[in-house]
PyMOL Python script that loads the backbone (N, CA, C, O; Angstrom):
from pymol import cmd

cmd.read_pdbstr("""\
ATOM      1  N   MET A   1     -37.520  80.714 -75.131  1.00  0.00           N
ATOM      2  CA  MET A   1     -38.407  79.686 -75.609  1.00  0.00           C
ATOM      3  C   MET A   1     -37.753  78.326 -75.373  1.00  0.00           C
ATOM      4  O   MET A   1     -36.582  78.134 -75.701  1.00  0.00           O
ATOM      5  N   GLU A   2     -38.493  77.399 -74.814  1.00  0.00           N
ATOM      6  CA  GLU A   2     -37.992  76.046 -74.654  1.00  0.00           C
ATOM      7  C   GLU A   2     -38.044  75.332 -75.996  1.00  0.00           C
ATOM      8  O   GLU A   2     -38.974  75.526 -76.778  1.00  0.00           O
ATOM      9  N   ALA A   3     -37.046  74.513 -76.252  1.00  0.00           N
ATOM     10  CA  ALA A   3     -36.979  73.762 -77.507  1.00  0.00           C
ATOM     11  C   ALA A   3     -37.025  72.279 -77.189  1.00  0.00           C
ATOM     12  O   ALA A   3     -36.167  71.771 -76.467  1.00  0.00           O
ATOM     13  N   ARG A   4     -38.001  71.591 -77.712  1.00  0.00           N
ATOM     14  CA  ARG A   4     -38.197  70.172 -77.430  1.00  0.00           C
ATOM     15  C   ARG A   4     -37.245  69.292 -78.226  1.00  0.00           C
ATOM     16  O   ARG A   4     -36.910  69.576 -79.376  1.00  0.00           O
ATOM     17  N   SER A   5     -36.820  68.211 -77.572  1.00  0.00           N
ATOM     18  CA  SER A   5     -36.109  67.136 -78.258  1.00  0.00           C
ATOM     19  C   SER A   5     -36.842  65.852 -77.892  1.00  0.00           C
ATOM     20  O   SER A   5     -37.836  65.898 -77.168  1.00  0.00           O
ATOM     21  N   ALA A   6     -36.375  64.723 -78.373  1.00  0.00           N
ATOM     22  CA  ALA A   6     -37.047  63.453 -78.098  1.00  0.00           C
ATOM     23  C   ALA A   6     -37.010  63.098 -76.615  1.00  0.00           C
ATOM     24  O   ALA A   6     -37.876  62.368 -76.133  1.00  0.00           O
ATOM     25  N   THR A   7     -36.017  63.605 -75.888  1.00  0.00           N
ATOM     26  CA  THR A   7     -35.862  63.202 -74.490  1.00  0.00           C
ATOM     27  C   THR A   7     -35.987  64.355 -73.498  1.00  0.00           C
ATOM     28  O   THR A   7     -35.645  64.185 -72.328  1.00  0.00           O
ATOM     29  N   GLY A   8     -36.463  65.513 -73.924  1.00  0.00           N
ATOM     30  CA  GLY A   8     -36.628  66.625 -73.004  1.00  0.00           C
ATOM     31  C   GLY A   8     -36.684  67.951 -73.708  1.00  0.00           C
ATOM     32  O   GLY A   8     -36.939  68.026 -74.910  1.00  0.00           O
ATOM     33  N   ARG A   9     -36.438  69.027 -72.929  1.00  0.00           N
ATOM     34  CA  ARG A   9     -36.520  70.374 -73.480  1.00  0.00           C
ATOM     35  C   ARG A   9     -35.338  71.210 -73.021  1.00  0.00           C
ATOM     36  O   ARG A   9     -35.066  71.303 -71.824  1.00  0.00           O
ATOM     37  N   ALA A  10     -34.637  71.818 -73.966  1.00  0.00           N
ATOM     38  CA  ALA A  10     -33.614  72.803 -73.629  1.00  0.00           C
ATOM     39  C   ALA A  10     -34.339  74.087 -73.222  1.00  0.00           C
ATOM     40  O   ALA A  10     -35.403  74.397 -73.757  1.00  0.00           O
ATOM     41  N   ASP A  11     -33.767  74.825 -72.285  1.00  0.00           N
ATOM     42  CA  ASP A  11     -34.428  76.043 -71.822  1.00  0.00           C
ATOM     43  C   ASP A  11     -34.455  77.139 -72.874  1.00  0.00           C
ATOM     44  O   ASP A  11     -35.405  77.920 -72.934  1.00  0.00           O
ATOM     45  N   ALA A  12     -33.420  77.203 -73.705  1.00  0.00           N
ATOM     46  CA  ALA A  12     -33.391  78.204 -74.772  1.00  0.00           C
ATOM     47  C   ALA A  12     -32.434  77.752 -75.864  1.00  0.00           C
ATOM     48  O   ALA A  12     -31.430  77.092 -75.595  1.00  0.00           O
ATOM     49  N   VAL A  13     -32.756  78.115 -77.095  1.00  0.00           N
ATOM     50  CA  VAL A  13     -31.894  77.846 -78.247  1.00  0.00           C
ATOM     51  C   VAL A  13     -31.798  79.135 -79.053  1.00  0.00           C
ATOM     52  O   VAL A  13     -32.809  79.751 -79.390  1.00  0.00           O
ATOM     53  N   VAL A  14     -30.564  79.531 -79.355  1.00  0.00           N
ATOM     54  CA  VAL A  14     -30.331  80.730 -80.160  1.00  0.00           C
ATOM     55  C   VAL A  14     -29.558  80.305 -81.399  1.00  0.00           C
ATOM     56  O   VAL A  14     -28.506  79.674 -81.296  1.00  0.00           O
ATOM     57  N   LYS A  15     -30.081  80.652 -82.572  1.00  0.00           N
ATOM     58  CA  LYS A  15     -29.427  80.308 -83.837  1.00  0.00           C
ATOM     59  C   LYS A  15     -28.886  81.569 -84.490  1.00  0.00           C
ATOM     60  O   LYS A  15     -29.580  82.581 -84.589  1.00  0.00           O
ATOM     61  N   THR A  16     -27.624  81.491 -84.940  1.00  0.00           N
ATOM     62  CA  THR A  16     -27.028  82.561 -85.734  1.00  0.00           C
ATOM     63  C   THR A  16     -26.623  81.945 -87.071  1.00  0.00           C
ATOM     64  O   THR A  16     -26.884  80.768 -87.318  1.00  0.00           O
ATOM     65  N   ALA A  17     -25.998  82.723 -87.914  1.00  0.00           N
ATOM     66  CA  ALA A  17     -25.623  82.235 -89.238  1.00  0.00           C
ATOM     67  C   ALA A  17     -24.653  81.056 -89.172  1.00  0.00           C
ATOM     68  O   ALA A  17     -24.710  80.166 -90.021  1.00  0.00           O
ATOM     69  N   LYS A  18     -23.764  81.038 -88.180  1.00  0.00           N
ATOM     70  CA  LYS A  18     -22.735  79.995 -88.118  1.00  0.00           C
ATOM     71  C   LYS A  18     -22.783  79.127 -86.868  1.00  0.00           C
ATOM     72  O   LYS A  18     -22.093  78.109 -86.805  1.00  0.00           O
ATOM     73  N   THR A  19     -23.582  79.505 -85.869  1.00  0.00           N
ATOM     74  CA  THR A  19     -23.542  78.834 -84.576  1.00  0.00           C
ATOM     75  C   THR A  19     -24.942  78.642 -84.013  1.00  0.00           C
ATOM     76  O   THR A  19     -25.832  79.465 -84.229  1.00  0.00           O
ATOM     77  N   ILE A  20     -25.125  77.538 -83.283  1.00  0.00           N
ATOM     78  CA  ILE A  20     -26.351  77.303 -82.522  1.00  0.00           C
ATOM     79  C   ILE A  20     -25.956  77.177 -81.056  1.00  0.00           C
ATOM     80  O   ILE A  20     -25.107  76.357 -80.703  1.00  0.00           O
ATOM     81  N   PHE A  21     -26.580  77.999 -80.197  1.00  0.00           N
ATOM     82  CA  PHE A  21     -26.323  77.989 -78.764  1.00  0.00           C
ATOM     83  C   PHE A  21     -27.500  77.327 -78.063  1.00  0.00           C
ATOM     84  O   PHE A  21     -28.649  77.722 -78.261  1.00  0.00           O
ATOM     85  N   VAL A  22     -27.215  76.316 -77.242  1.00  0.00           N
ATOM     86  CA  VAL A  22     -28.253  75.626 -76.477  1.00  0.00           C
ATOM     87  C   VAL A  22     -28.008  75.929 -75.001  1.00  0.00           C
ATOM     88  O   VAL A  22     -26.938  75.635 -74.470  1.00  0.00           O
ATOM     89  N   PHE A  23     -29.013  76.523 -74.340  1.00  0.00           N
ATOM     90  CA  PHE A  23     -28.888  76.971 -72.957  1.00  0.00           C
ATOM     91  C   PHE A  23     -29.687  76.091 -72.012  1.00  0.00           C
ATOM     92  O   PHE A  23     -30.763  75.602 -72.356  1.00  0.00           O
ATOM     93  N   GLU A  24     -29.143  75.896 -70.814  1.00  0.00           N
ATOM     94  CA  GLU A  24     -29.862  75.264 -69.706  1.00  0.00           C
ATOM     95  C   GLU A  24     -29.673  76.185 -68.502  1.00  0.00           C
ATOM     96  O   GLU A  24     -28.543  76.524 -68.151  1.00  0.00           O
ATOM     97  N   PHE A  25     -30.778  76.592 -67.869  1.00  0.00           N
ATOM     98  CA  PHE A  25     -30.763  77.518 -66.740  1.00  0.00           C
ATOM     99  C   PHE A  25     -31.228  76.804 -65.478  1.00  0.00           C
ATOM    100  O   PHE A  25     -32.169  76.010 -65.512  1.00  0.00           O
ATOM    101  N   LYS A  26     -30.549  77.099 -64.343  1.00  0.00           N
ATOM    102  CA  LYS A  26     -30.962  76.527 -63.062  1.00  0.00           C
ATOM    103  C   LYS A  26     -30.662  77.507 -61.937  1.00  0.00           C
ATOM    104  O   LYS A  26     -29.768  78.347 -62.045  1.00  0.00           O
ATOM    105  N   LEU A  27     -31.435  77.382 -60.842  1.00  0.00           N
ATOM    106  CA  LEU A  27     -31.098  78.088 -59.618  1.00  0.00           C
ATOM    107  C   LEU A  27     -29.922  77.386 -58.965  1.00  0.00           C
ATOM    108  O   LEU A  27     -29.805  76.165 -59.065  1.00  0.00           O
ATOM    109  N   THR A  28     -29.059  78.122 -58.306  1.00  0.00           N
ATOM    110  CA  THR A  28     -27.855  77.571 -57.688  1.00  0.00           C
ATOM    111  C   THR A  28     -28.171  76.417 -56.745  1.00  0.00           C
ATOM    112  O   THR A  28     -27.391  75.468 -56.668  1.00  0.00           O
ATOM    113  N   GLU A  29     -29.290  76.469 -56.027  1.00  0.00           N
ATOM    114  CA  GLU A  29     -29.619  75.419 -55.062  1.00  0.00           C
ATOM    115  C   GLU A  29     -29.854  74.064 -55.725  1.00  0.00           C
ATOM    116  O   GLU A  29     -29.700  73.026 -55.081  1.00  0.00           O
ATOM    117  N   THR A  30     -30.223  74.063 -56.996  1.00  0.00           N
ATOM    118  CA  THR A  30     -30.581  72.797 -57.640  1.00  0.00           C
ATOM    119  C   THR A  30     -29.521  72.247 -58.578  1.00  0.00           C
ATOM    120  O   THR A  30     -29.574  71.067 -58.924  1.00  0.00           O
ATOM    121  N   ALA A  31     -28.562  73.056 -59.000  1.00  0.00           N
ATOM    122  CA  ALA A  31     -27.573  72.558 -59.973  1.00  0.00           C
ATOM    123  C   ALA A  31     -26.400  73.521 -60.081  1.00  0.00           C
ATOM    124  O   ALA A  31     -26.384  74.597 -59.482  1.00  0.00           O
ATOM    125  N   THR A  32     -25.421  73.091 -60.866  1.00  0.00           N
ATOM    126  CA  THR A  32     -24.292  73.953 -61.194  1.00  0.00           C
ATOM    127  C   THR A  32     -24.251  74.121 -62.702  1.00  0.00           C
ATOM    128  O   THR A  32     -24.919  73.388 -63.432  1.00  0.00           O
ATOM    129  N   ALA A  33     -23.477  75.072 -63.164  1.00  0.00           N
ATOM    130  CA  ALA A  33     -23.358  75.302 -64.605  1.00  0.00           C
ATOM    131  C   ALA A  33     -22.833  74.053 -65.303  1.00  0.00           C
ATOM    132  O   ALA A  33     -23.276  73.726 -66.404  1.00  0.00           O
ATOM    133  N   GLU A  34     -21.890  73.352 -64.669  1.00  0.00           N
ATOM    134  CA  GLU A  34     -21.346  72.134 -65.268  1.00  0.00           C
ATOM    135  C   GLU A  34     -22.399  71.017 -65.330  1.00  0.00           C
ATOM    136  O   GLU A  34     -22.444  70.256 -66.297  1.00  0.00           O
ATOM    137  N   LYS A  35     -23.237  70.924 -64.300  1.00  0.00           N
ATOM    138  CA  LYS A  35     -24.322  69.930 -64.325  1.00  0.00           C
ATOM    139  C   LYS A  35     -25.341  70.259 -65.410  1.00  0.00           C
ATOM    140  O   LYS A  35     -25.927  69.360 -66.012  1.00  0.00           O
ATOM    141  N   ASP A  36     -25.549  71.547 -65.656  1.00  0.00           N
ATOM    142  CA  ASP A  36     -26.458  71.964 -66.730  1.00  0.00           C
ATOM    143  C   ASP A  36     -25.949  71.457 -68.077  1.00  0.00           C
ATOM    144  O   ASP A  36     -26.726  70.980 -68.904  1.00  0.00           O
ATOM    145  N   ILE A  37     -24.634  71.563 -68.290  1.00  0.00           N
ATOM    146  CA  ILE A  37     -24.046  71.094 -69.546  1.00  0.00           C
ATOM    147  C   ILE A  37     -24.192  69.579 -69.655  1.00  0.00           C
ATOM    148  O   ILE A  37     -24.475  69.065 -70.737  1.00  0.00           O
ATOM    149  N   LYS A  38     -24.001  68.856 -68.547  1.00  0.00           N
ATOM    150  CA  LYS A  38     -24.199  67.399 -68.567  1.00  0.00           C
ATOM    151  C   LYS A  38     -25.643  67.050 -68.886  1.00  0.00           C
ATOM    152  O   LYS A  38     -25.903  66.053 -69.560  1.00  0.00           O
ATOM    153  N   GLN A  39     -26.593  67.863 -68.410  1.00  0.00           N
ATOM    154  CA  GLN A  39     -27.998  67.634 -68.721  1.00  0.00           C
ATOM    155  C   GLN A  39     -28.243  67.795 -70.219  1.00  0.00           C
ATOM    156  O   GLN A  39     -29.003  67.025 -70.807  1.00  0.00           O
ATOM    157  N   ILE A  40     -27.616  68.771 -70.834  1.00  0.00           N
ATOM    158  CA  ILE A  40     -27.739  68.948 -72.286  1.00  0.00           C
ATOM    159  C   ILE A  40     -27.246  67.694 -72.998  1.00  0.00           C
ATOM    160  O   ILE A  40     -27.877  67.219 -73.943  1.00  0.00           O
ATOM    161  N   ASP A  41     -26.098  67.153 -72.533  1.00  0.00           N
ATOM    162  CA  ASP A  41     -25.549  65.927 -73.127  1.00  0.00           C
ATOM    163  C   ASP A  41     -26.447  64.715 -72.854  1.00  0.00           C
ATOM    164  O   ASP A  41     -26.800  63.979 -73.775  1.00  0.00           O
ATOM    165  N   ASN A  42     -26.812  64.516 -71.591  1.00  0.00           N
ATOM    166  CA  ASN A  42     -27.586  63.331 -71.203  1.00  0.00           C
ATOM    167  C   ASN A  42     -28.947  63.261 -71.873  1.00  0.00           C
ATOM    168  O   ASN A  42     -29.447  62.175 -72.163  1.00  0.00           O
ATOM    169  N   ASN A  43     -29.544  64.413 -72.117  1.00  0.00           N
ATOM    170  CA  ASN A  43     -30.877  64.450 -72.733  1.00  0.00           C
ATOM    171  C   ASN A  43     -30.832  64.695 -74.233  1.00  0.00           C
ATOM    172  O   ASN A  43     -31.870  64.892 -74.866  1.00  0.00           O
ATOM    173  N   ASN A  44     -29.637  64.685 -74.801  1.00  0.00           N
ATOM    174  CA  ASN A  44     -29.470  64.785 -76.255  1.00  0.00           C
ATOM    175  C   ASN A  44     -30.130  66.018 -76.869  1.00  0.00           C
ATOM    176  O   ASN A  44     -30.722  65.940 -77.946  1.00  0.00           O
ATOM    177  N   TYR A  45     -30.027  67.150 -76.182  1.00  0.00           N
ATOM    178  CA  TYR A  45     -30.651  68.369 -76.678  1.00  0.00           C
ATOM    179  C   TYR A  45     -30.030  68.875 -77.980  1.00  0.00           C
ATOM    180  O   TYR A  45     -30.668  69.644 -78.699  1.00  0.00           O
ATOM    181  N   LEU A  46     -28.803  68.463 -78.300  1.00  0.00           N
ATOM    182  CA  LEU A  46     -28.147  68.941 -79.523  1.00  0.00           C
ATOM    183  C   LEU A  46     -28.558  68.165 -80.771  1.00  0.00           C
ATOM    184  O   LEU A  46     -28.412  68.673 -81.884  1.00  0.00           O
ATOM    185  N   ILE A  47     -29.060  66.965 -80.610  1.00  0.00           N
ATOM    186  CA  ILE A  47     -29.358  66.100 -81.757  1.00  0.00           C
ATOM    187  C   ILE A  47     -30.208  66.788 -82.829  1.00  0.00           C
ATOM    188  O   ILE A  47     -29.879  66.654 -84.008  1.00  0.00           O
ATOM    189  N   PRO A  48     -31.266  67.506 -82.499  1.00  0.00           N
ATOM    190  CA  PRO A  48     -32.069  68.126 -83.561  1.00  0.00           C
ATOM    191  C   PRO A  48     -31.305  69.133 -84.426  1.00  0.00           C
ATOM    192  O   PRO A  48     -31.763  69.488 -85.512  1.00  0.00           O
ATOM    193  N   TYR A  49     -30.148  69.593 -83.951  1.00  0.00           N
ATOM    194  CA  TYR A  49     -29.422  70.650 -84.651  1.00  0.00           C
ATOM    195  C   TYR A  49     -28.176  70.158 -85.377  1.00  0.00           C
ATOM    196  O   TYR A  49     -27.520  70.944 -86.060  1.00  0.00           O
ATOM    197  N   THR A  50     -27.835  68.888 -85.247  1.00  0.00           N
ATOM    198  CA  THR A  50     -26.602  68.372 -85.853  1.00  0.00           C
ATOM    199  C   THR A  50     -26.650  68.391 -87.380  1.00  0.00           C
ATOM    200  O   THR A  50     -25.605  68.517 -88.019  1.00  0.00           O
ATOM    201  N   ALA A  51     -27.809  68.273 -87.969  1.00  0.00           N
ATOM    202  CA  ALA A  51     -27.923  68.256 -89.426  1.00  0.00           C
ATOM    203  C   ALA A  51     -27.764  69.648 -90.047  1.00  0.00           C
ATOM    204  O   ALA A  51     -27.636  69.769 -91.265  1.00  0.00           O
ATOM    205  N   GLU A  52     -27.770  70.684 -89.231  1.00  0.00           N
ATOM    206  CA  GLU A  52     -27.680  72.052 -89.762  1.00  0.00           C
ATOM    207  C   GLU A  52     -26.258  72.466 -90.114  1.00  0.00           C
ATOM    208  O   GLU A  52     -26.052  73.552 -90.657  1.00  0.00           O
ATOM    209  N   ASN A  53     -25.281  71.629 -89.819  1.00  0.00           N
ATOM    210  CA  ASN A  53     -23.888  71.877 -90.201  1.00  0.00           C
ATOM    211  C   ASN A  53     -23.367  73.222 -89.669  1.00  0.00           C
ATOM    212  O   ASN A  53     -22.687  73.961 -90.380  1.00  0.00           O
ATOM    213  N   LYS A  54     -23.700  73.522 -88.401  1.00  0.00           N
ATOM    214  CA  LYS A  54     -23.225  74.732 -87.732  1.00  0.00           C
ATOM    215  C   LYS A  54     -22.484  74.328 -86.464  1.00  0.00           C
ATOM    216  O   LYS A  54     -22.646  73.213 -85.969  1.00  0.00           O
ATOM    217  N   LYS A  55     -21.668  75.244 -85.944  1.00  0.00           N
ATOM    218  CA  LYS A  55     -20.991  74.990 -84.672  1.00  0.00           C
ATOM    219  C   LYS A  55     -22.053  74.947 -83.579  1.00  0.00           C
ATOM    220  O   LYS A  55     -22.945  75.794 -83.543  1.00  0.00           O
ATOM    221  N   LEU A  56     -21.957  73.955 -82.679  1.00  0.00           N
ATOM    222  CA  LEU A  56     -22.902  73.806 -81.580  1.00  0.00           C
ATOM    223  C   LEU A  56     -22.203  74.171 -80.274  1.00  0.00           C
ATOM    224  O   LEU A  56     -21.099  73.702 -79.997  1.00  0.00           O
ATOM    225  N   VAL A  57     -22.859  75.013 -79.477  1.00  0.00           N
ATOM    226  CA  VAL A  57     -22.299  75.455 -78.208  1.00  0.00           C
ATOM    227  C   VAL A  57     -23.319  75.189 -77.104  1.00  0.00           C
ATOM    228  O   VAL A  57     -24.478  75.592 -77.202  1.00  0.00           O
ATOM    229  N   LYS A  58     -22.865  74.499 -76.043  1.00  0.00           N
ATOM    230  CA  LYS A  58     -23.707  74.226 -74.874  1.00  0.00           C
ATOM    231  C   LYS A  58     -23.359  75.252 -73.808  1.00  0.00           C
ATOM    232  O   LYS A  58     -22.183  75.494 -73.535  1.00  0.00           O
ATOM    233  N   ILE A  59     -24.385  75.861 -73.200  1.00  0.00           N
ATOM    234  CA  ILE A  59     -24.161  76.867 -72.171  1.00  0.00           C
ATOM    235  C   ILE A  59     -25.025  76.549 -70.955  1.00  0.00           C
ATOM    236  O   ILE A  59     -26.248  76.442 -71.054  1.00  0.00           O
ATOM    237  N   GLY A  60     -24.366  76.399 -69.805  1.00  0.00           N
ATOM    238  CA  GLY A  60     -25.058  76.204 -68.541  1.00  0.00           C
ATOM    239  C   GLY A  60     -24.974  77.482 -67.727  1.00  0.00           C
ATOM    240  O   GLY A  60     -23.907  78.085 -67.610  1.00  0.00           O
ATOM    241  N   VAL A  61     -26.112  77.895 -67.162  1.00  0.00           N
ATOM    242  CA  VAL A  61     -26.162  79.155 -66.419  1.00  0.00           C
ATOM    243  C   VAL A  61     -26.783  78.912 -65.048  1.00  0.00           C
ATOM    244  O   VAL A  61     -27.886  78.376 -64.942  1.00  0.00           O
ATOM    245  N   GLU A  62     -26.055  79.318 -63.987  1.00  0.00           N
ATOM    246  CA  GLU A  62     -26.555  79.260 -62.619  1.00  0.00           C
ATOM    247  C   GLU A  62     -27.092  80.631 -62.220  1.00  0.00           C
ATOM    248  O   GLU A  62     -26.421  81.647 -62.403  1.00  0.00           O
ATOM    249  N   PHE A  63     -28.302  80.652 -61.677  1.00  0.00           N
ATOM    250  CA  PHE A  63     -28.864  81.887 -61.152  1.00  0.00           C
ATOM    251  C   PHE A  63     -28.864  81.827 -59.631  1.00  0.00           C
ATOM    252  O   PHE A  63     -29.172  80.788 -59.048  1.00  0.00           O
ATOM    253  N   SER A  64     -28.523  82.927 -58.994  1.00  0.00           N
ATOM    254  CA  SER A  64     -28.523  83.019 -57.541  1.00  0.00           C
ATOM    255  C   SER A  64     -29.833  83.630 -57.074  1.00  0.00           C
ATOM    256  O   SER A  64     -30.211  84.724 -57.493  1.00  0.00           O
ATOM    257  N   LYS A  65     -30.517  82.907 -56.203  1.00  0.00           N
ATOM    258  CA  LYS A  65     -31.764  83.409 -55.644  1.00  0.00           C
ATOM    259  C   LYS A  65     -31.499  84.631 -54.749  1.00  0.00           C
ATOM    260  O   LYS A  65     -32.269  85.592 -54.749  1.00  0.00           O
ATOM    261  N   GLU A  66     -30.392  84.574 -53.985  1.00  0.00           N
ATOM    262  CA  GLU A  66     -30.074  85.672 -53.084  1.00  0.00           C
ATOM    263  C   GLU A  66     -29.652  86.931 -53.842  1.00  0.00           C
ATOM    264  O   GLU A  66     -30.096  88.034 -53.522  1.00  0.00           O
ATOM    265  N   GLU A  67     -28.797  86.760 -54.839  1.00  0.00           N
ATOM    266  CA  GLU A  67     -28.279  87.906 -55.590  1.00  0.00           C
ATOM    267  C   GLU A  67     -29.221  88.347 -56.709  1.00  0.00           C
ATOM    268  O   GLU A  67     -29.074  89.436 -57.262  1.00  0.00           O
ATOM    269  N   ARG A  68     -30.188  87.493 -57.035  1.00  0.00           N
ATOM    270  CA  ARG A  68     -31.193  87.775 -58.055  1.00  0.00           C
ATOM    271  C   ARG A  68     -30.572  88.066 -59.415  1.00  0.00           C
ATOM    272  O   ARG A  68     -30.925  89.034 -60.089  1.00  0.00           O
ATOM    273  N   GLY A  69     -29.633  87.197 -59.801  1.00  0.00           N
ATOM    274  CA  GLY A  69     -28.982  87.342 -61.092  1.00  0.00           C
ATOM    275  C   GLY A  69     -28.099  86.145 -61.392  1.00  0.00           C
ATOM    276  O   GLY A  69     -28.138  85.140 -60.682  1.00  0.00           O
ATOM    277  N   ILE A  70     -27.318  86.255 -62.426  1.00  0.00           N
ATOM    278  CA  ILE A  70     -26.428  85.162 -62.829  1.00  0.00           C
ATOM    279  C   ILE A  70     -25.277  85.069 -61.821  1.00  0.00           C
ATOM    280  O   ILE A  70     -24.581  86.050 -61.559  1.00  0.00           O
ATOM    281  N   LYS A  71     -25.097  83.883 -61.271  1.00  0.00           N
ATOM    282  CA  LYS A  71     -23.985  83.645 -60.346  1.00  0.00           C
ATOM    283  C   LYS A  71     -22.760  83.163 -61.101  1.00  0.00           C
ATOM    284  O   LYS A  71     -21.642  83.613 -60.848  1.00  0.00           O
ATOM    285  N   ARG A  72     -22.984  82.235 -62.037  1.00  0.00           N
ATOM    286  CA  ARG A  72     -21.877  81.641 -62.769  1.00  0.00           C
ATOM    287  C   ARG A  72     -22.412  81.012 -64.039  1.00  0.00           C
ATOM    288  O   ARG A  72     -23.577  80.620 -64.105  1.00  0.00           O
ATOM    289  N   TRP A  73     -21.560  80.918 -65.047  1.00  0.00           N
ATOM    290  CA  TRP A  73     -21.958  80.231 -66.266  1.00  0.00           C
ATOM    291  C   TRP A  73     -20.754  79.488 -66.818  1.00  0.00           C
ATOM    292  O   TRP A  73     -19.606  79.805 -66.505  1.00  0.00           O
ATOM    293  N   SER A  74     -21.042  78.488 -67.651  1.00  0.00           N
ATOM    294  CA  SER A  74     -19.998  77.668 -68.257  1.00  0.00           C
ATOM    295  C   SER A  74     -20.448  77.305 -69.669  1.00  0.00           C
ATOM    296  O   SER A  74     -21.643  77.244 -69.960  1.00  0.00           O
ATOM    297  N   TYR A  75     -19.475  77.066 -70.535  1.00  0.00           N
ATOM    298  CA  TYR A  75     -19.838  76.663 -71.884  1.00  0.00           C
ATOM    299  C   TYR A  75     -18.917  75.560 -72.349  1.00  0.00           C
ATOM    300  O   TYR A  75     -17.836  75.349 -71.799  1.00  0.00           O
ATOM    301  N   GLU A  76     -19.368  74.864 -73.372  1.00  0.00           N
ATOM    302  CA  GLU A  76     -18.592  73.781 -73.974  1.00  0.00           C
ATOM    303  C   GLU A  76     -18.910  73.737 -75.453  1.00  0.00           C
ATOM    304  O   GLU A  76     -20.069  73.823 -75.858  1.00  0.00           O
ATOM    305  N   LEU A  77     -17.865  73.601 -76.255  1.00  0.00           N
ATOM    306  CA  LEU A  77     -18.050  73.515 -77.713  1.00  0.00           C
ATOM    307  C   LEU A  77     -18.240  72.075 -78.128  1.00  0.00           C
ATOM    308  O   LEU A  77     -18.411  71.792 -79.314  1.00  0.00           O
TER     309      LEU A  77
END
""", "prot")
cmd.dss("prot")
cmd.show_as("cartoon", "prot")
cmd.util.cbc("prot")
cmd.orient("prot")
């Protein structure tokens, strides 16, 4: 499920008891996992969750069109 913020939409948000994970997914041809994390920062996707007093984790995931699966992923706390 995409989660809206004031400046865009994160591709997915997963909430647990202690942590909120914000995901950005892209095909390898258009971005890298590190660029996905920068997009989370640049578009302020974490702001709606800062008041929840939980650990926030940004996750960027690259999908390979040729391999038809995850090529690489990166995270940042």
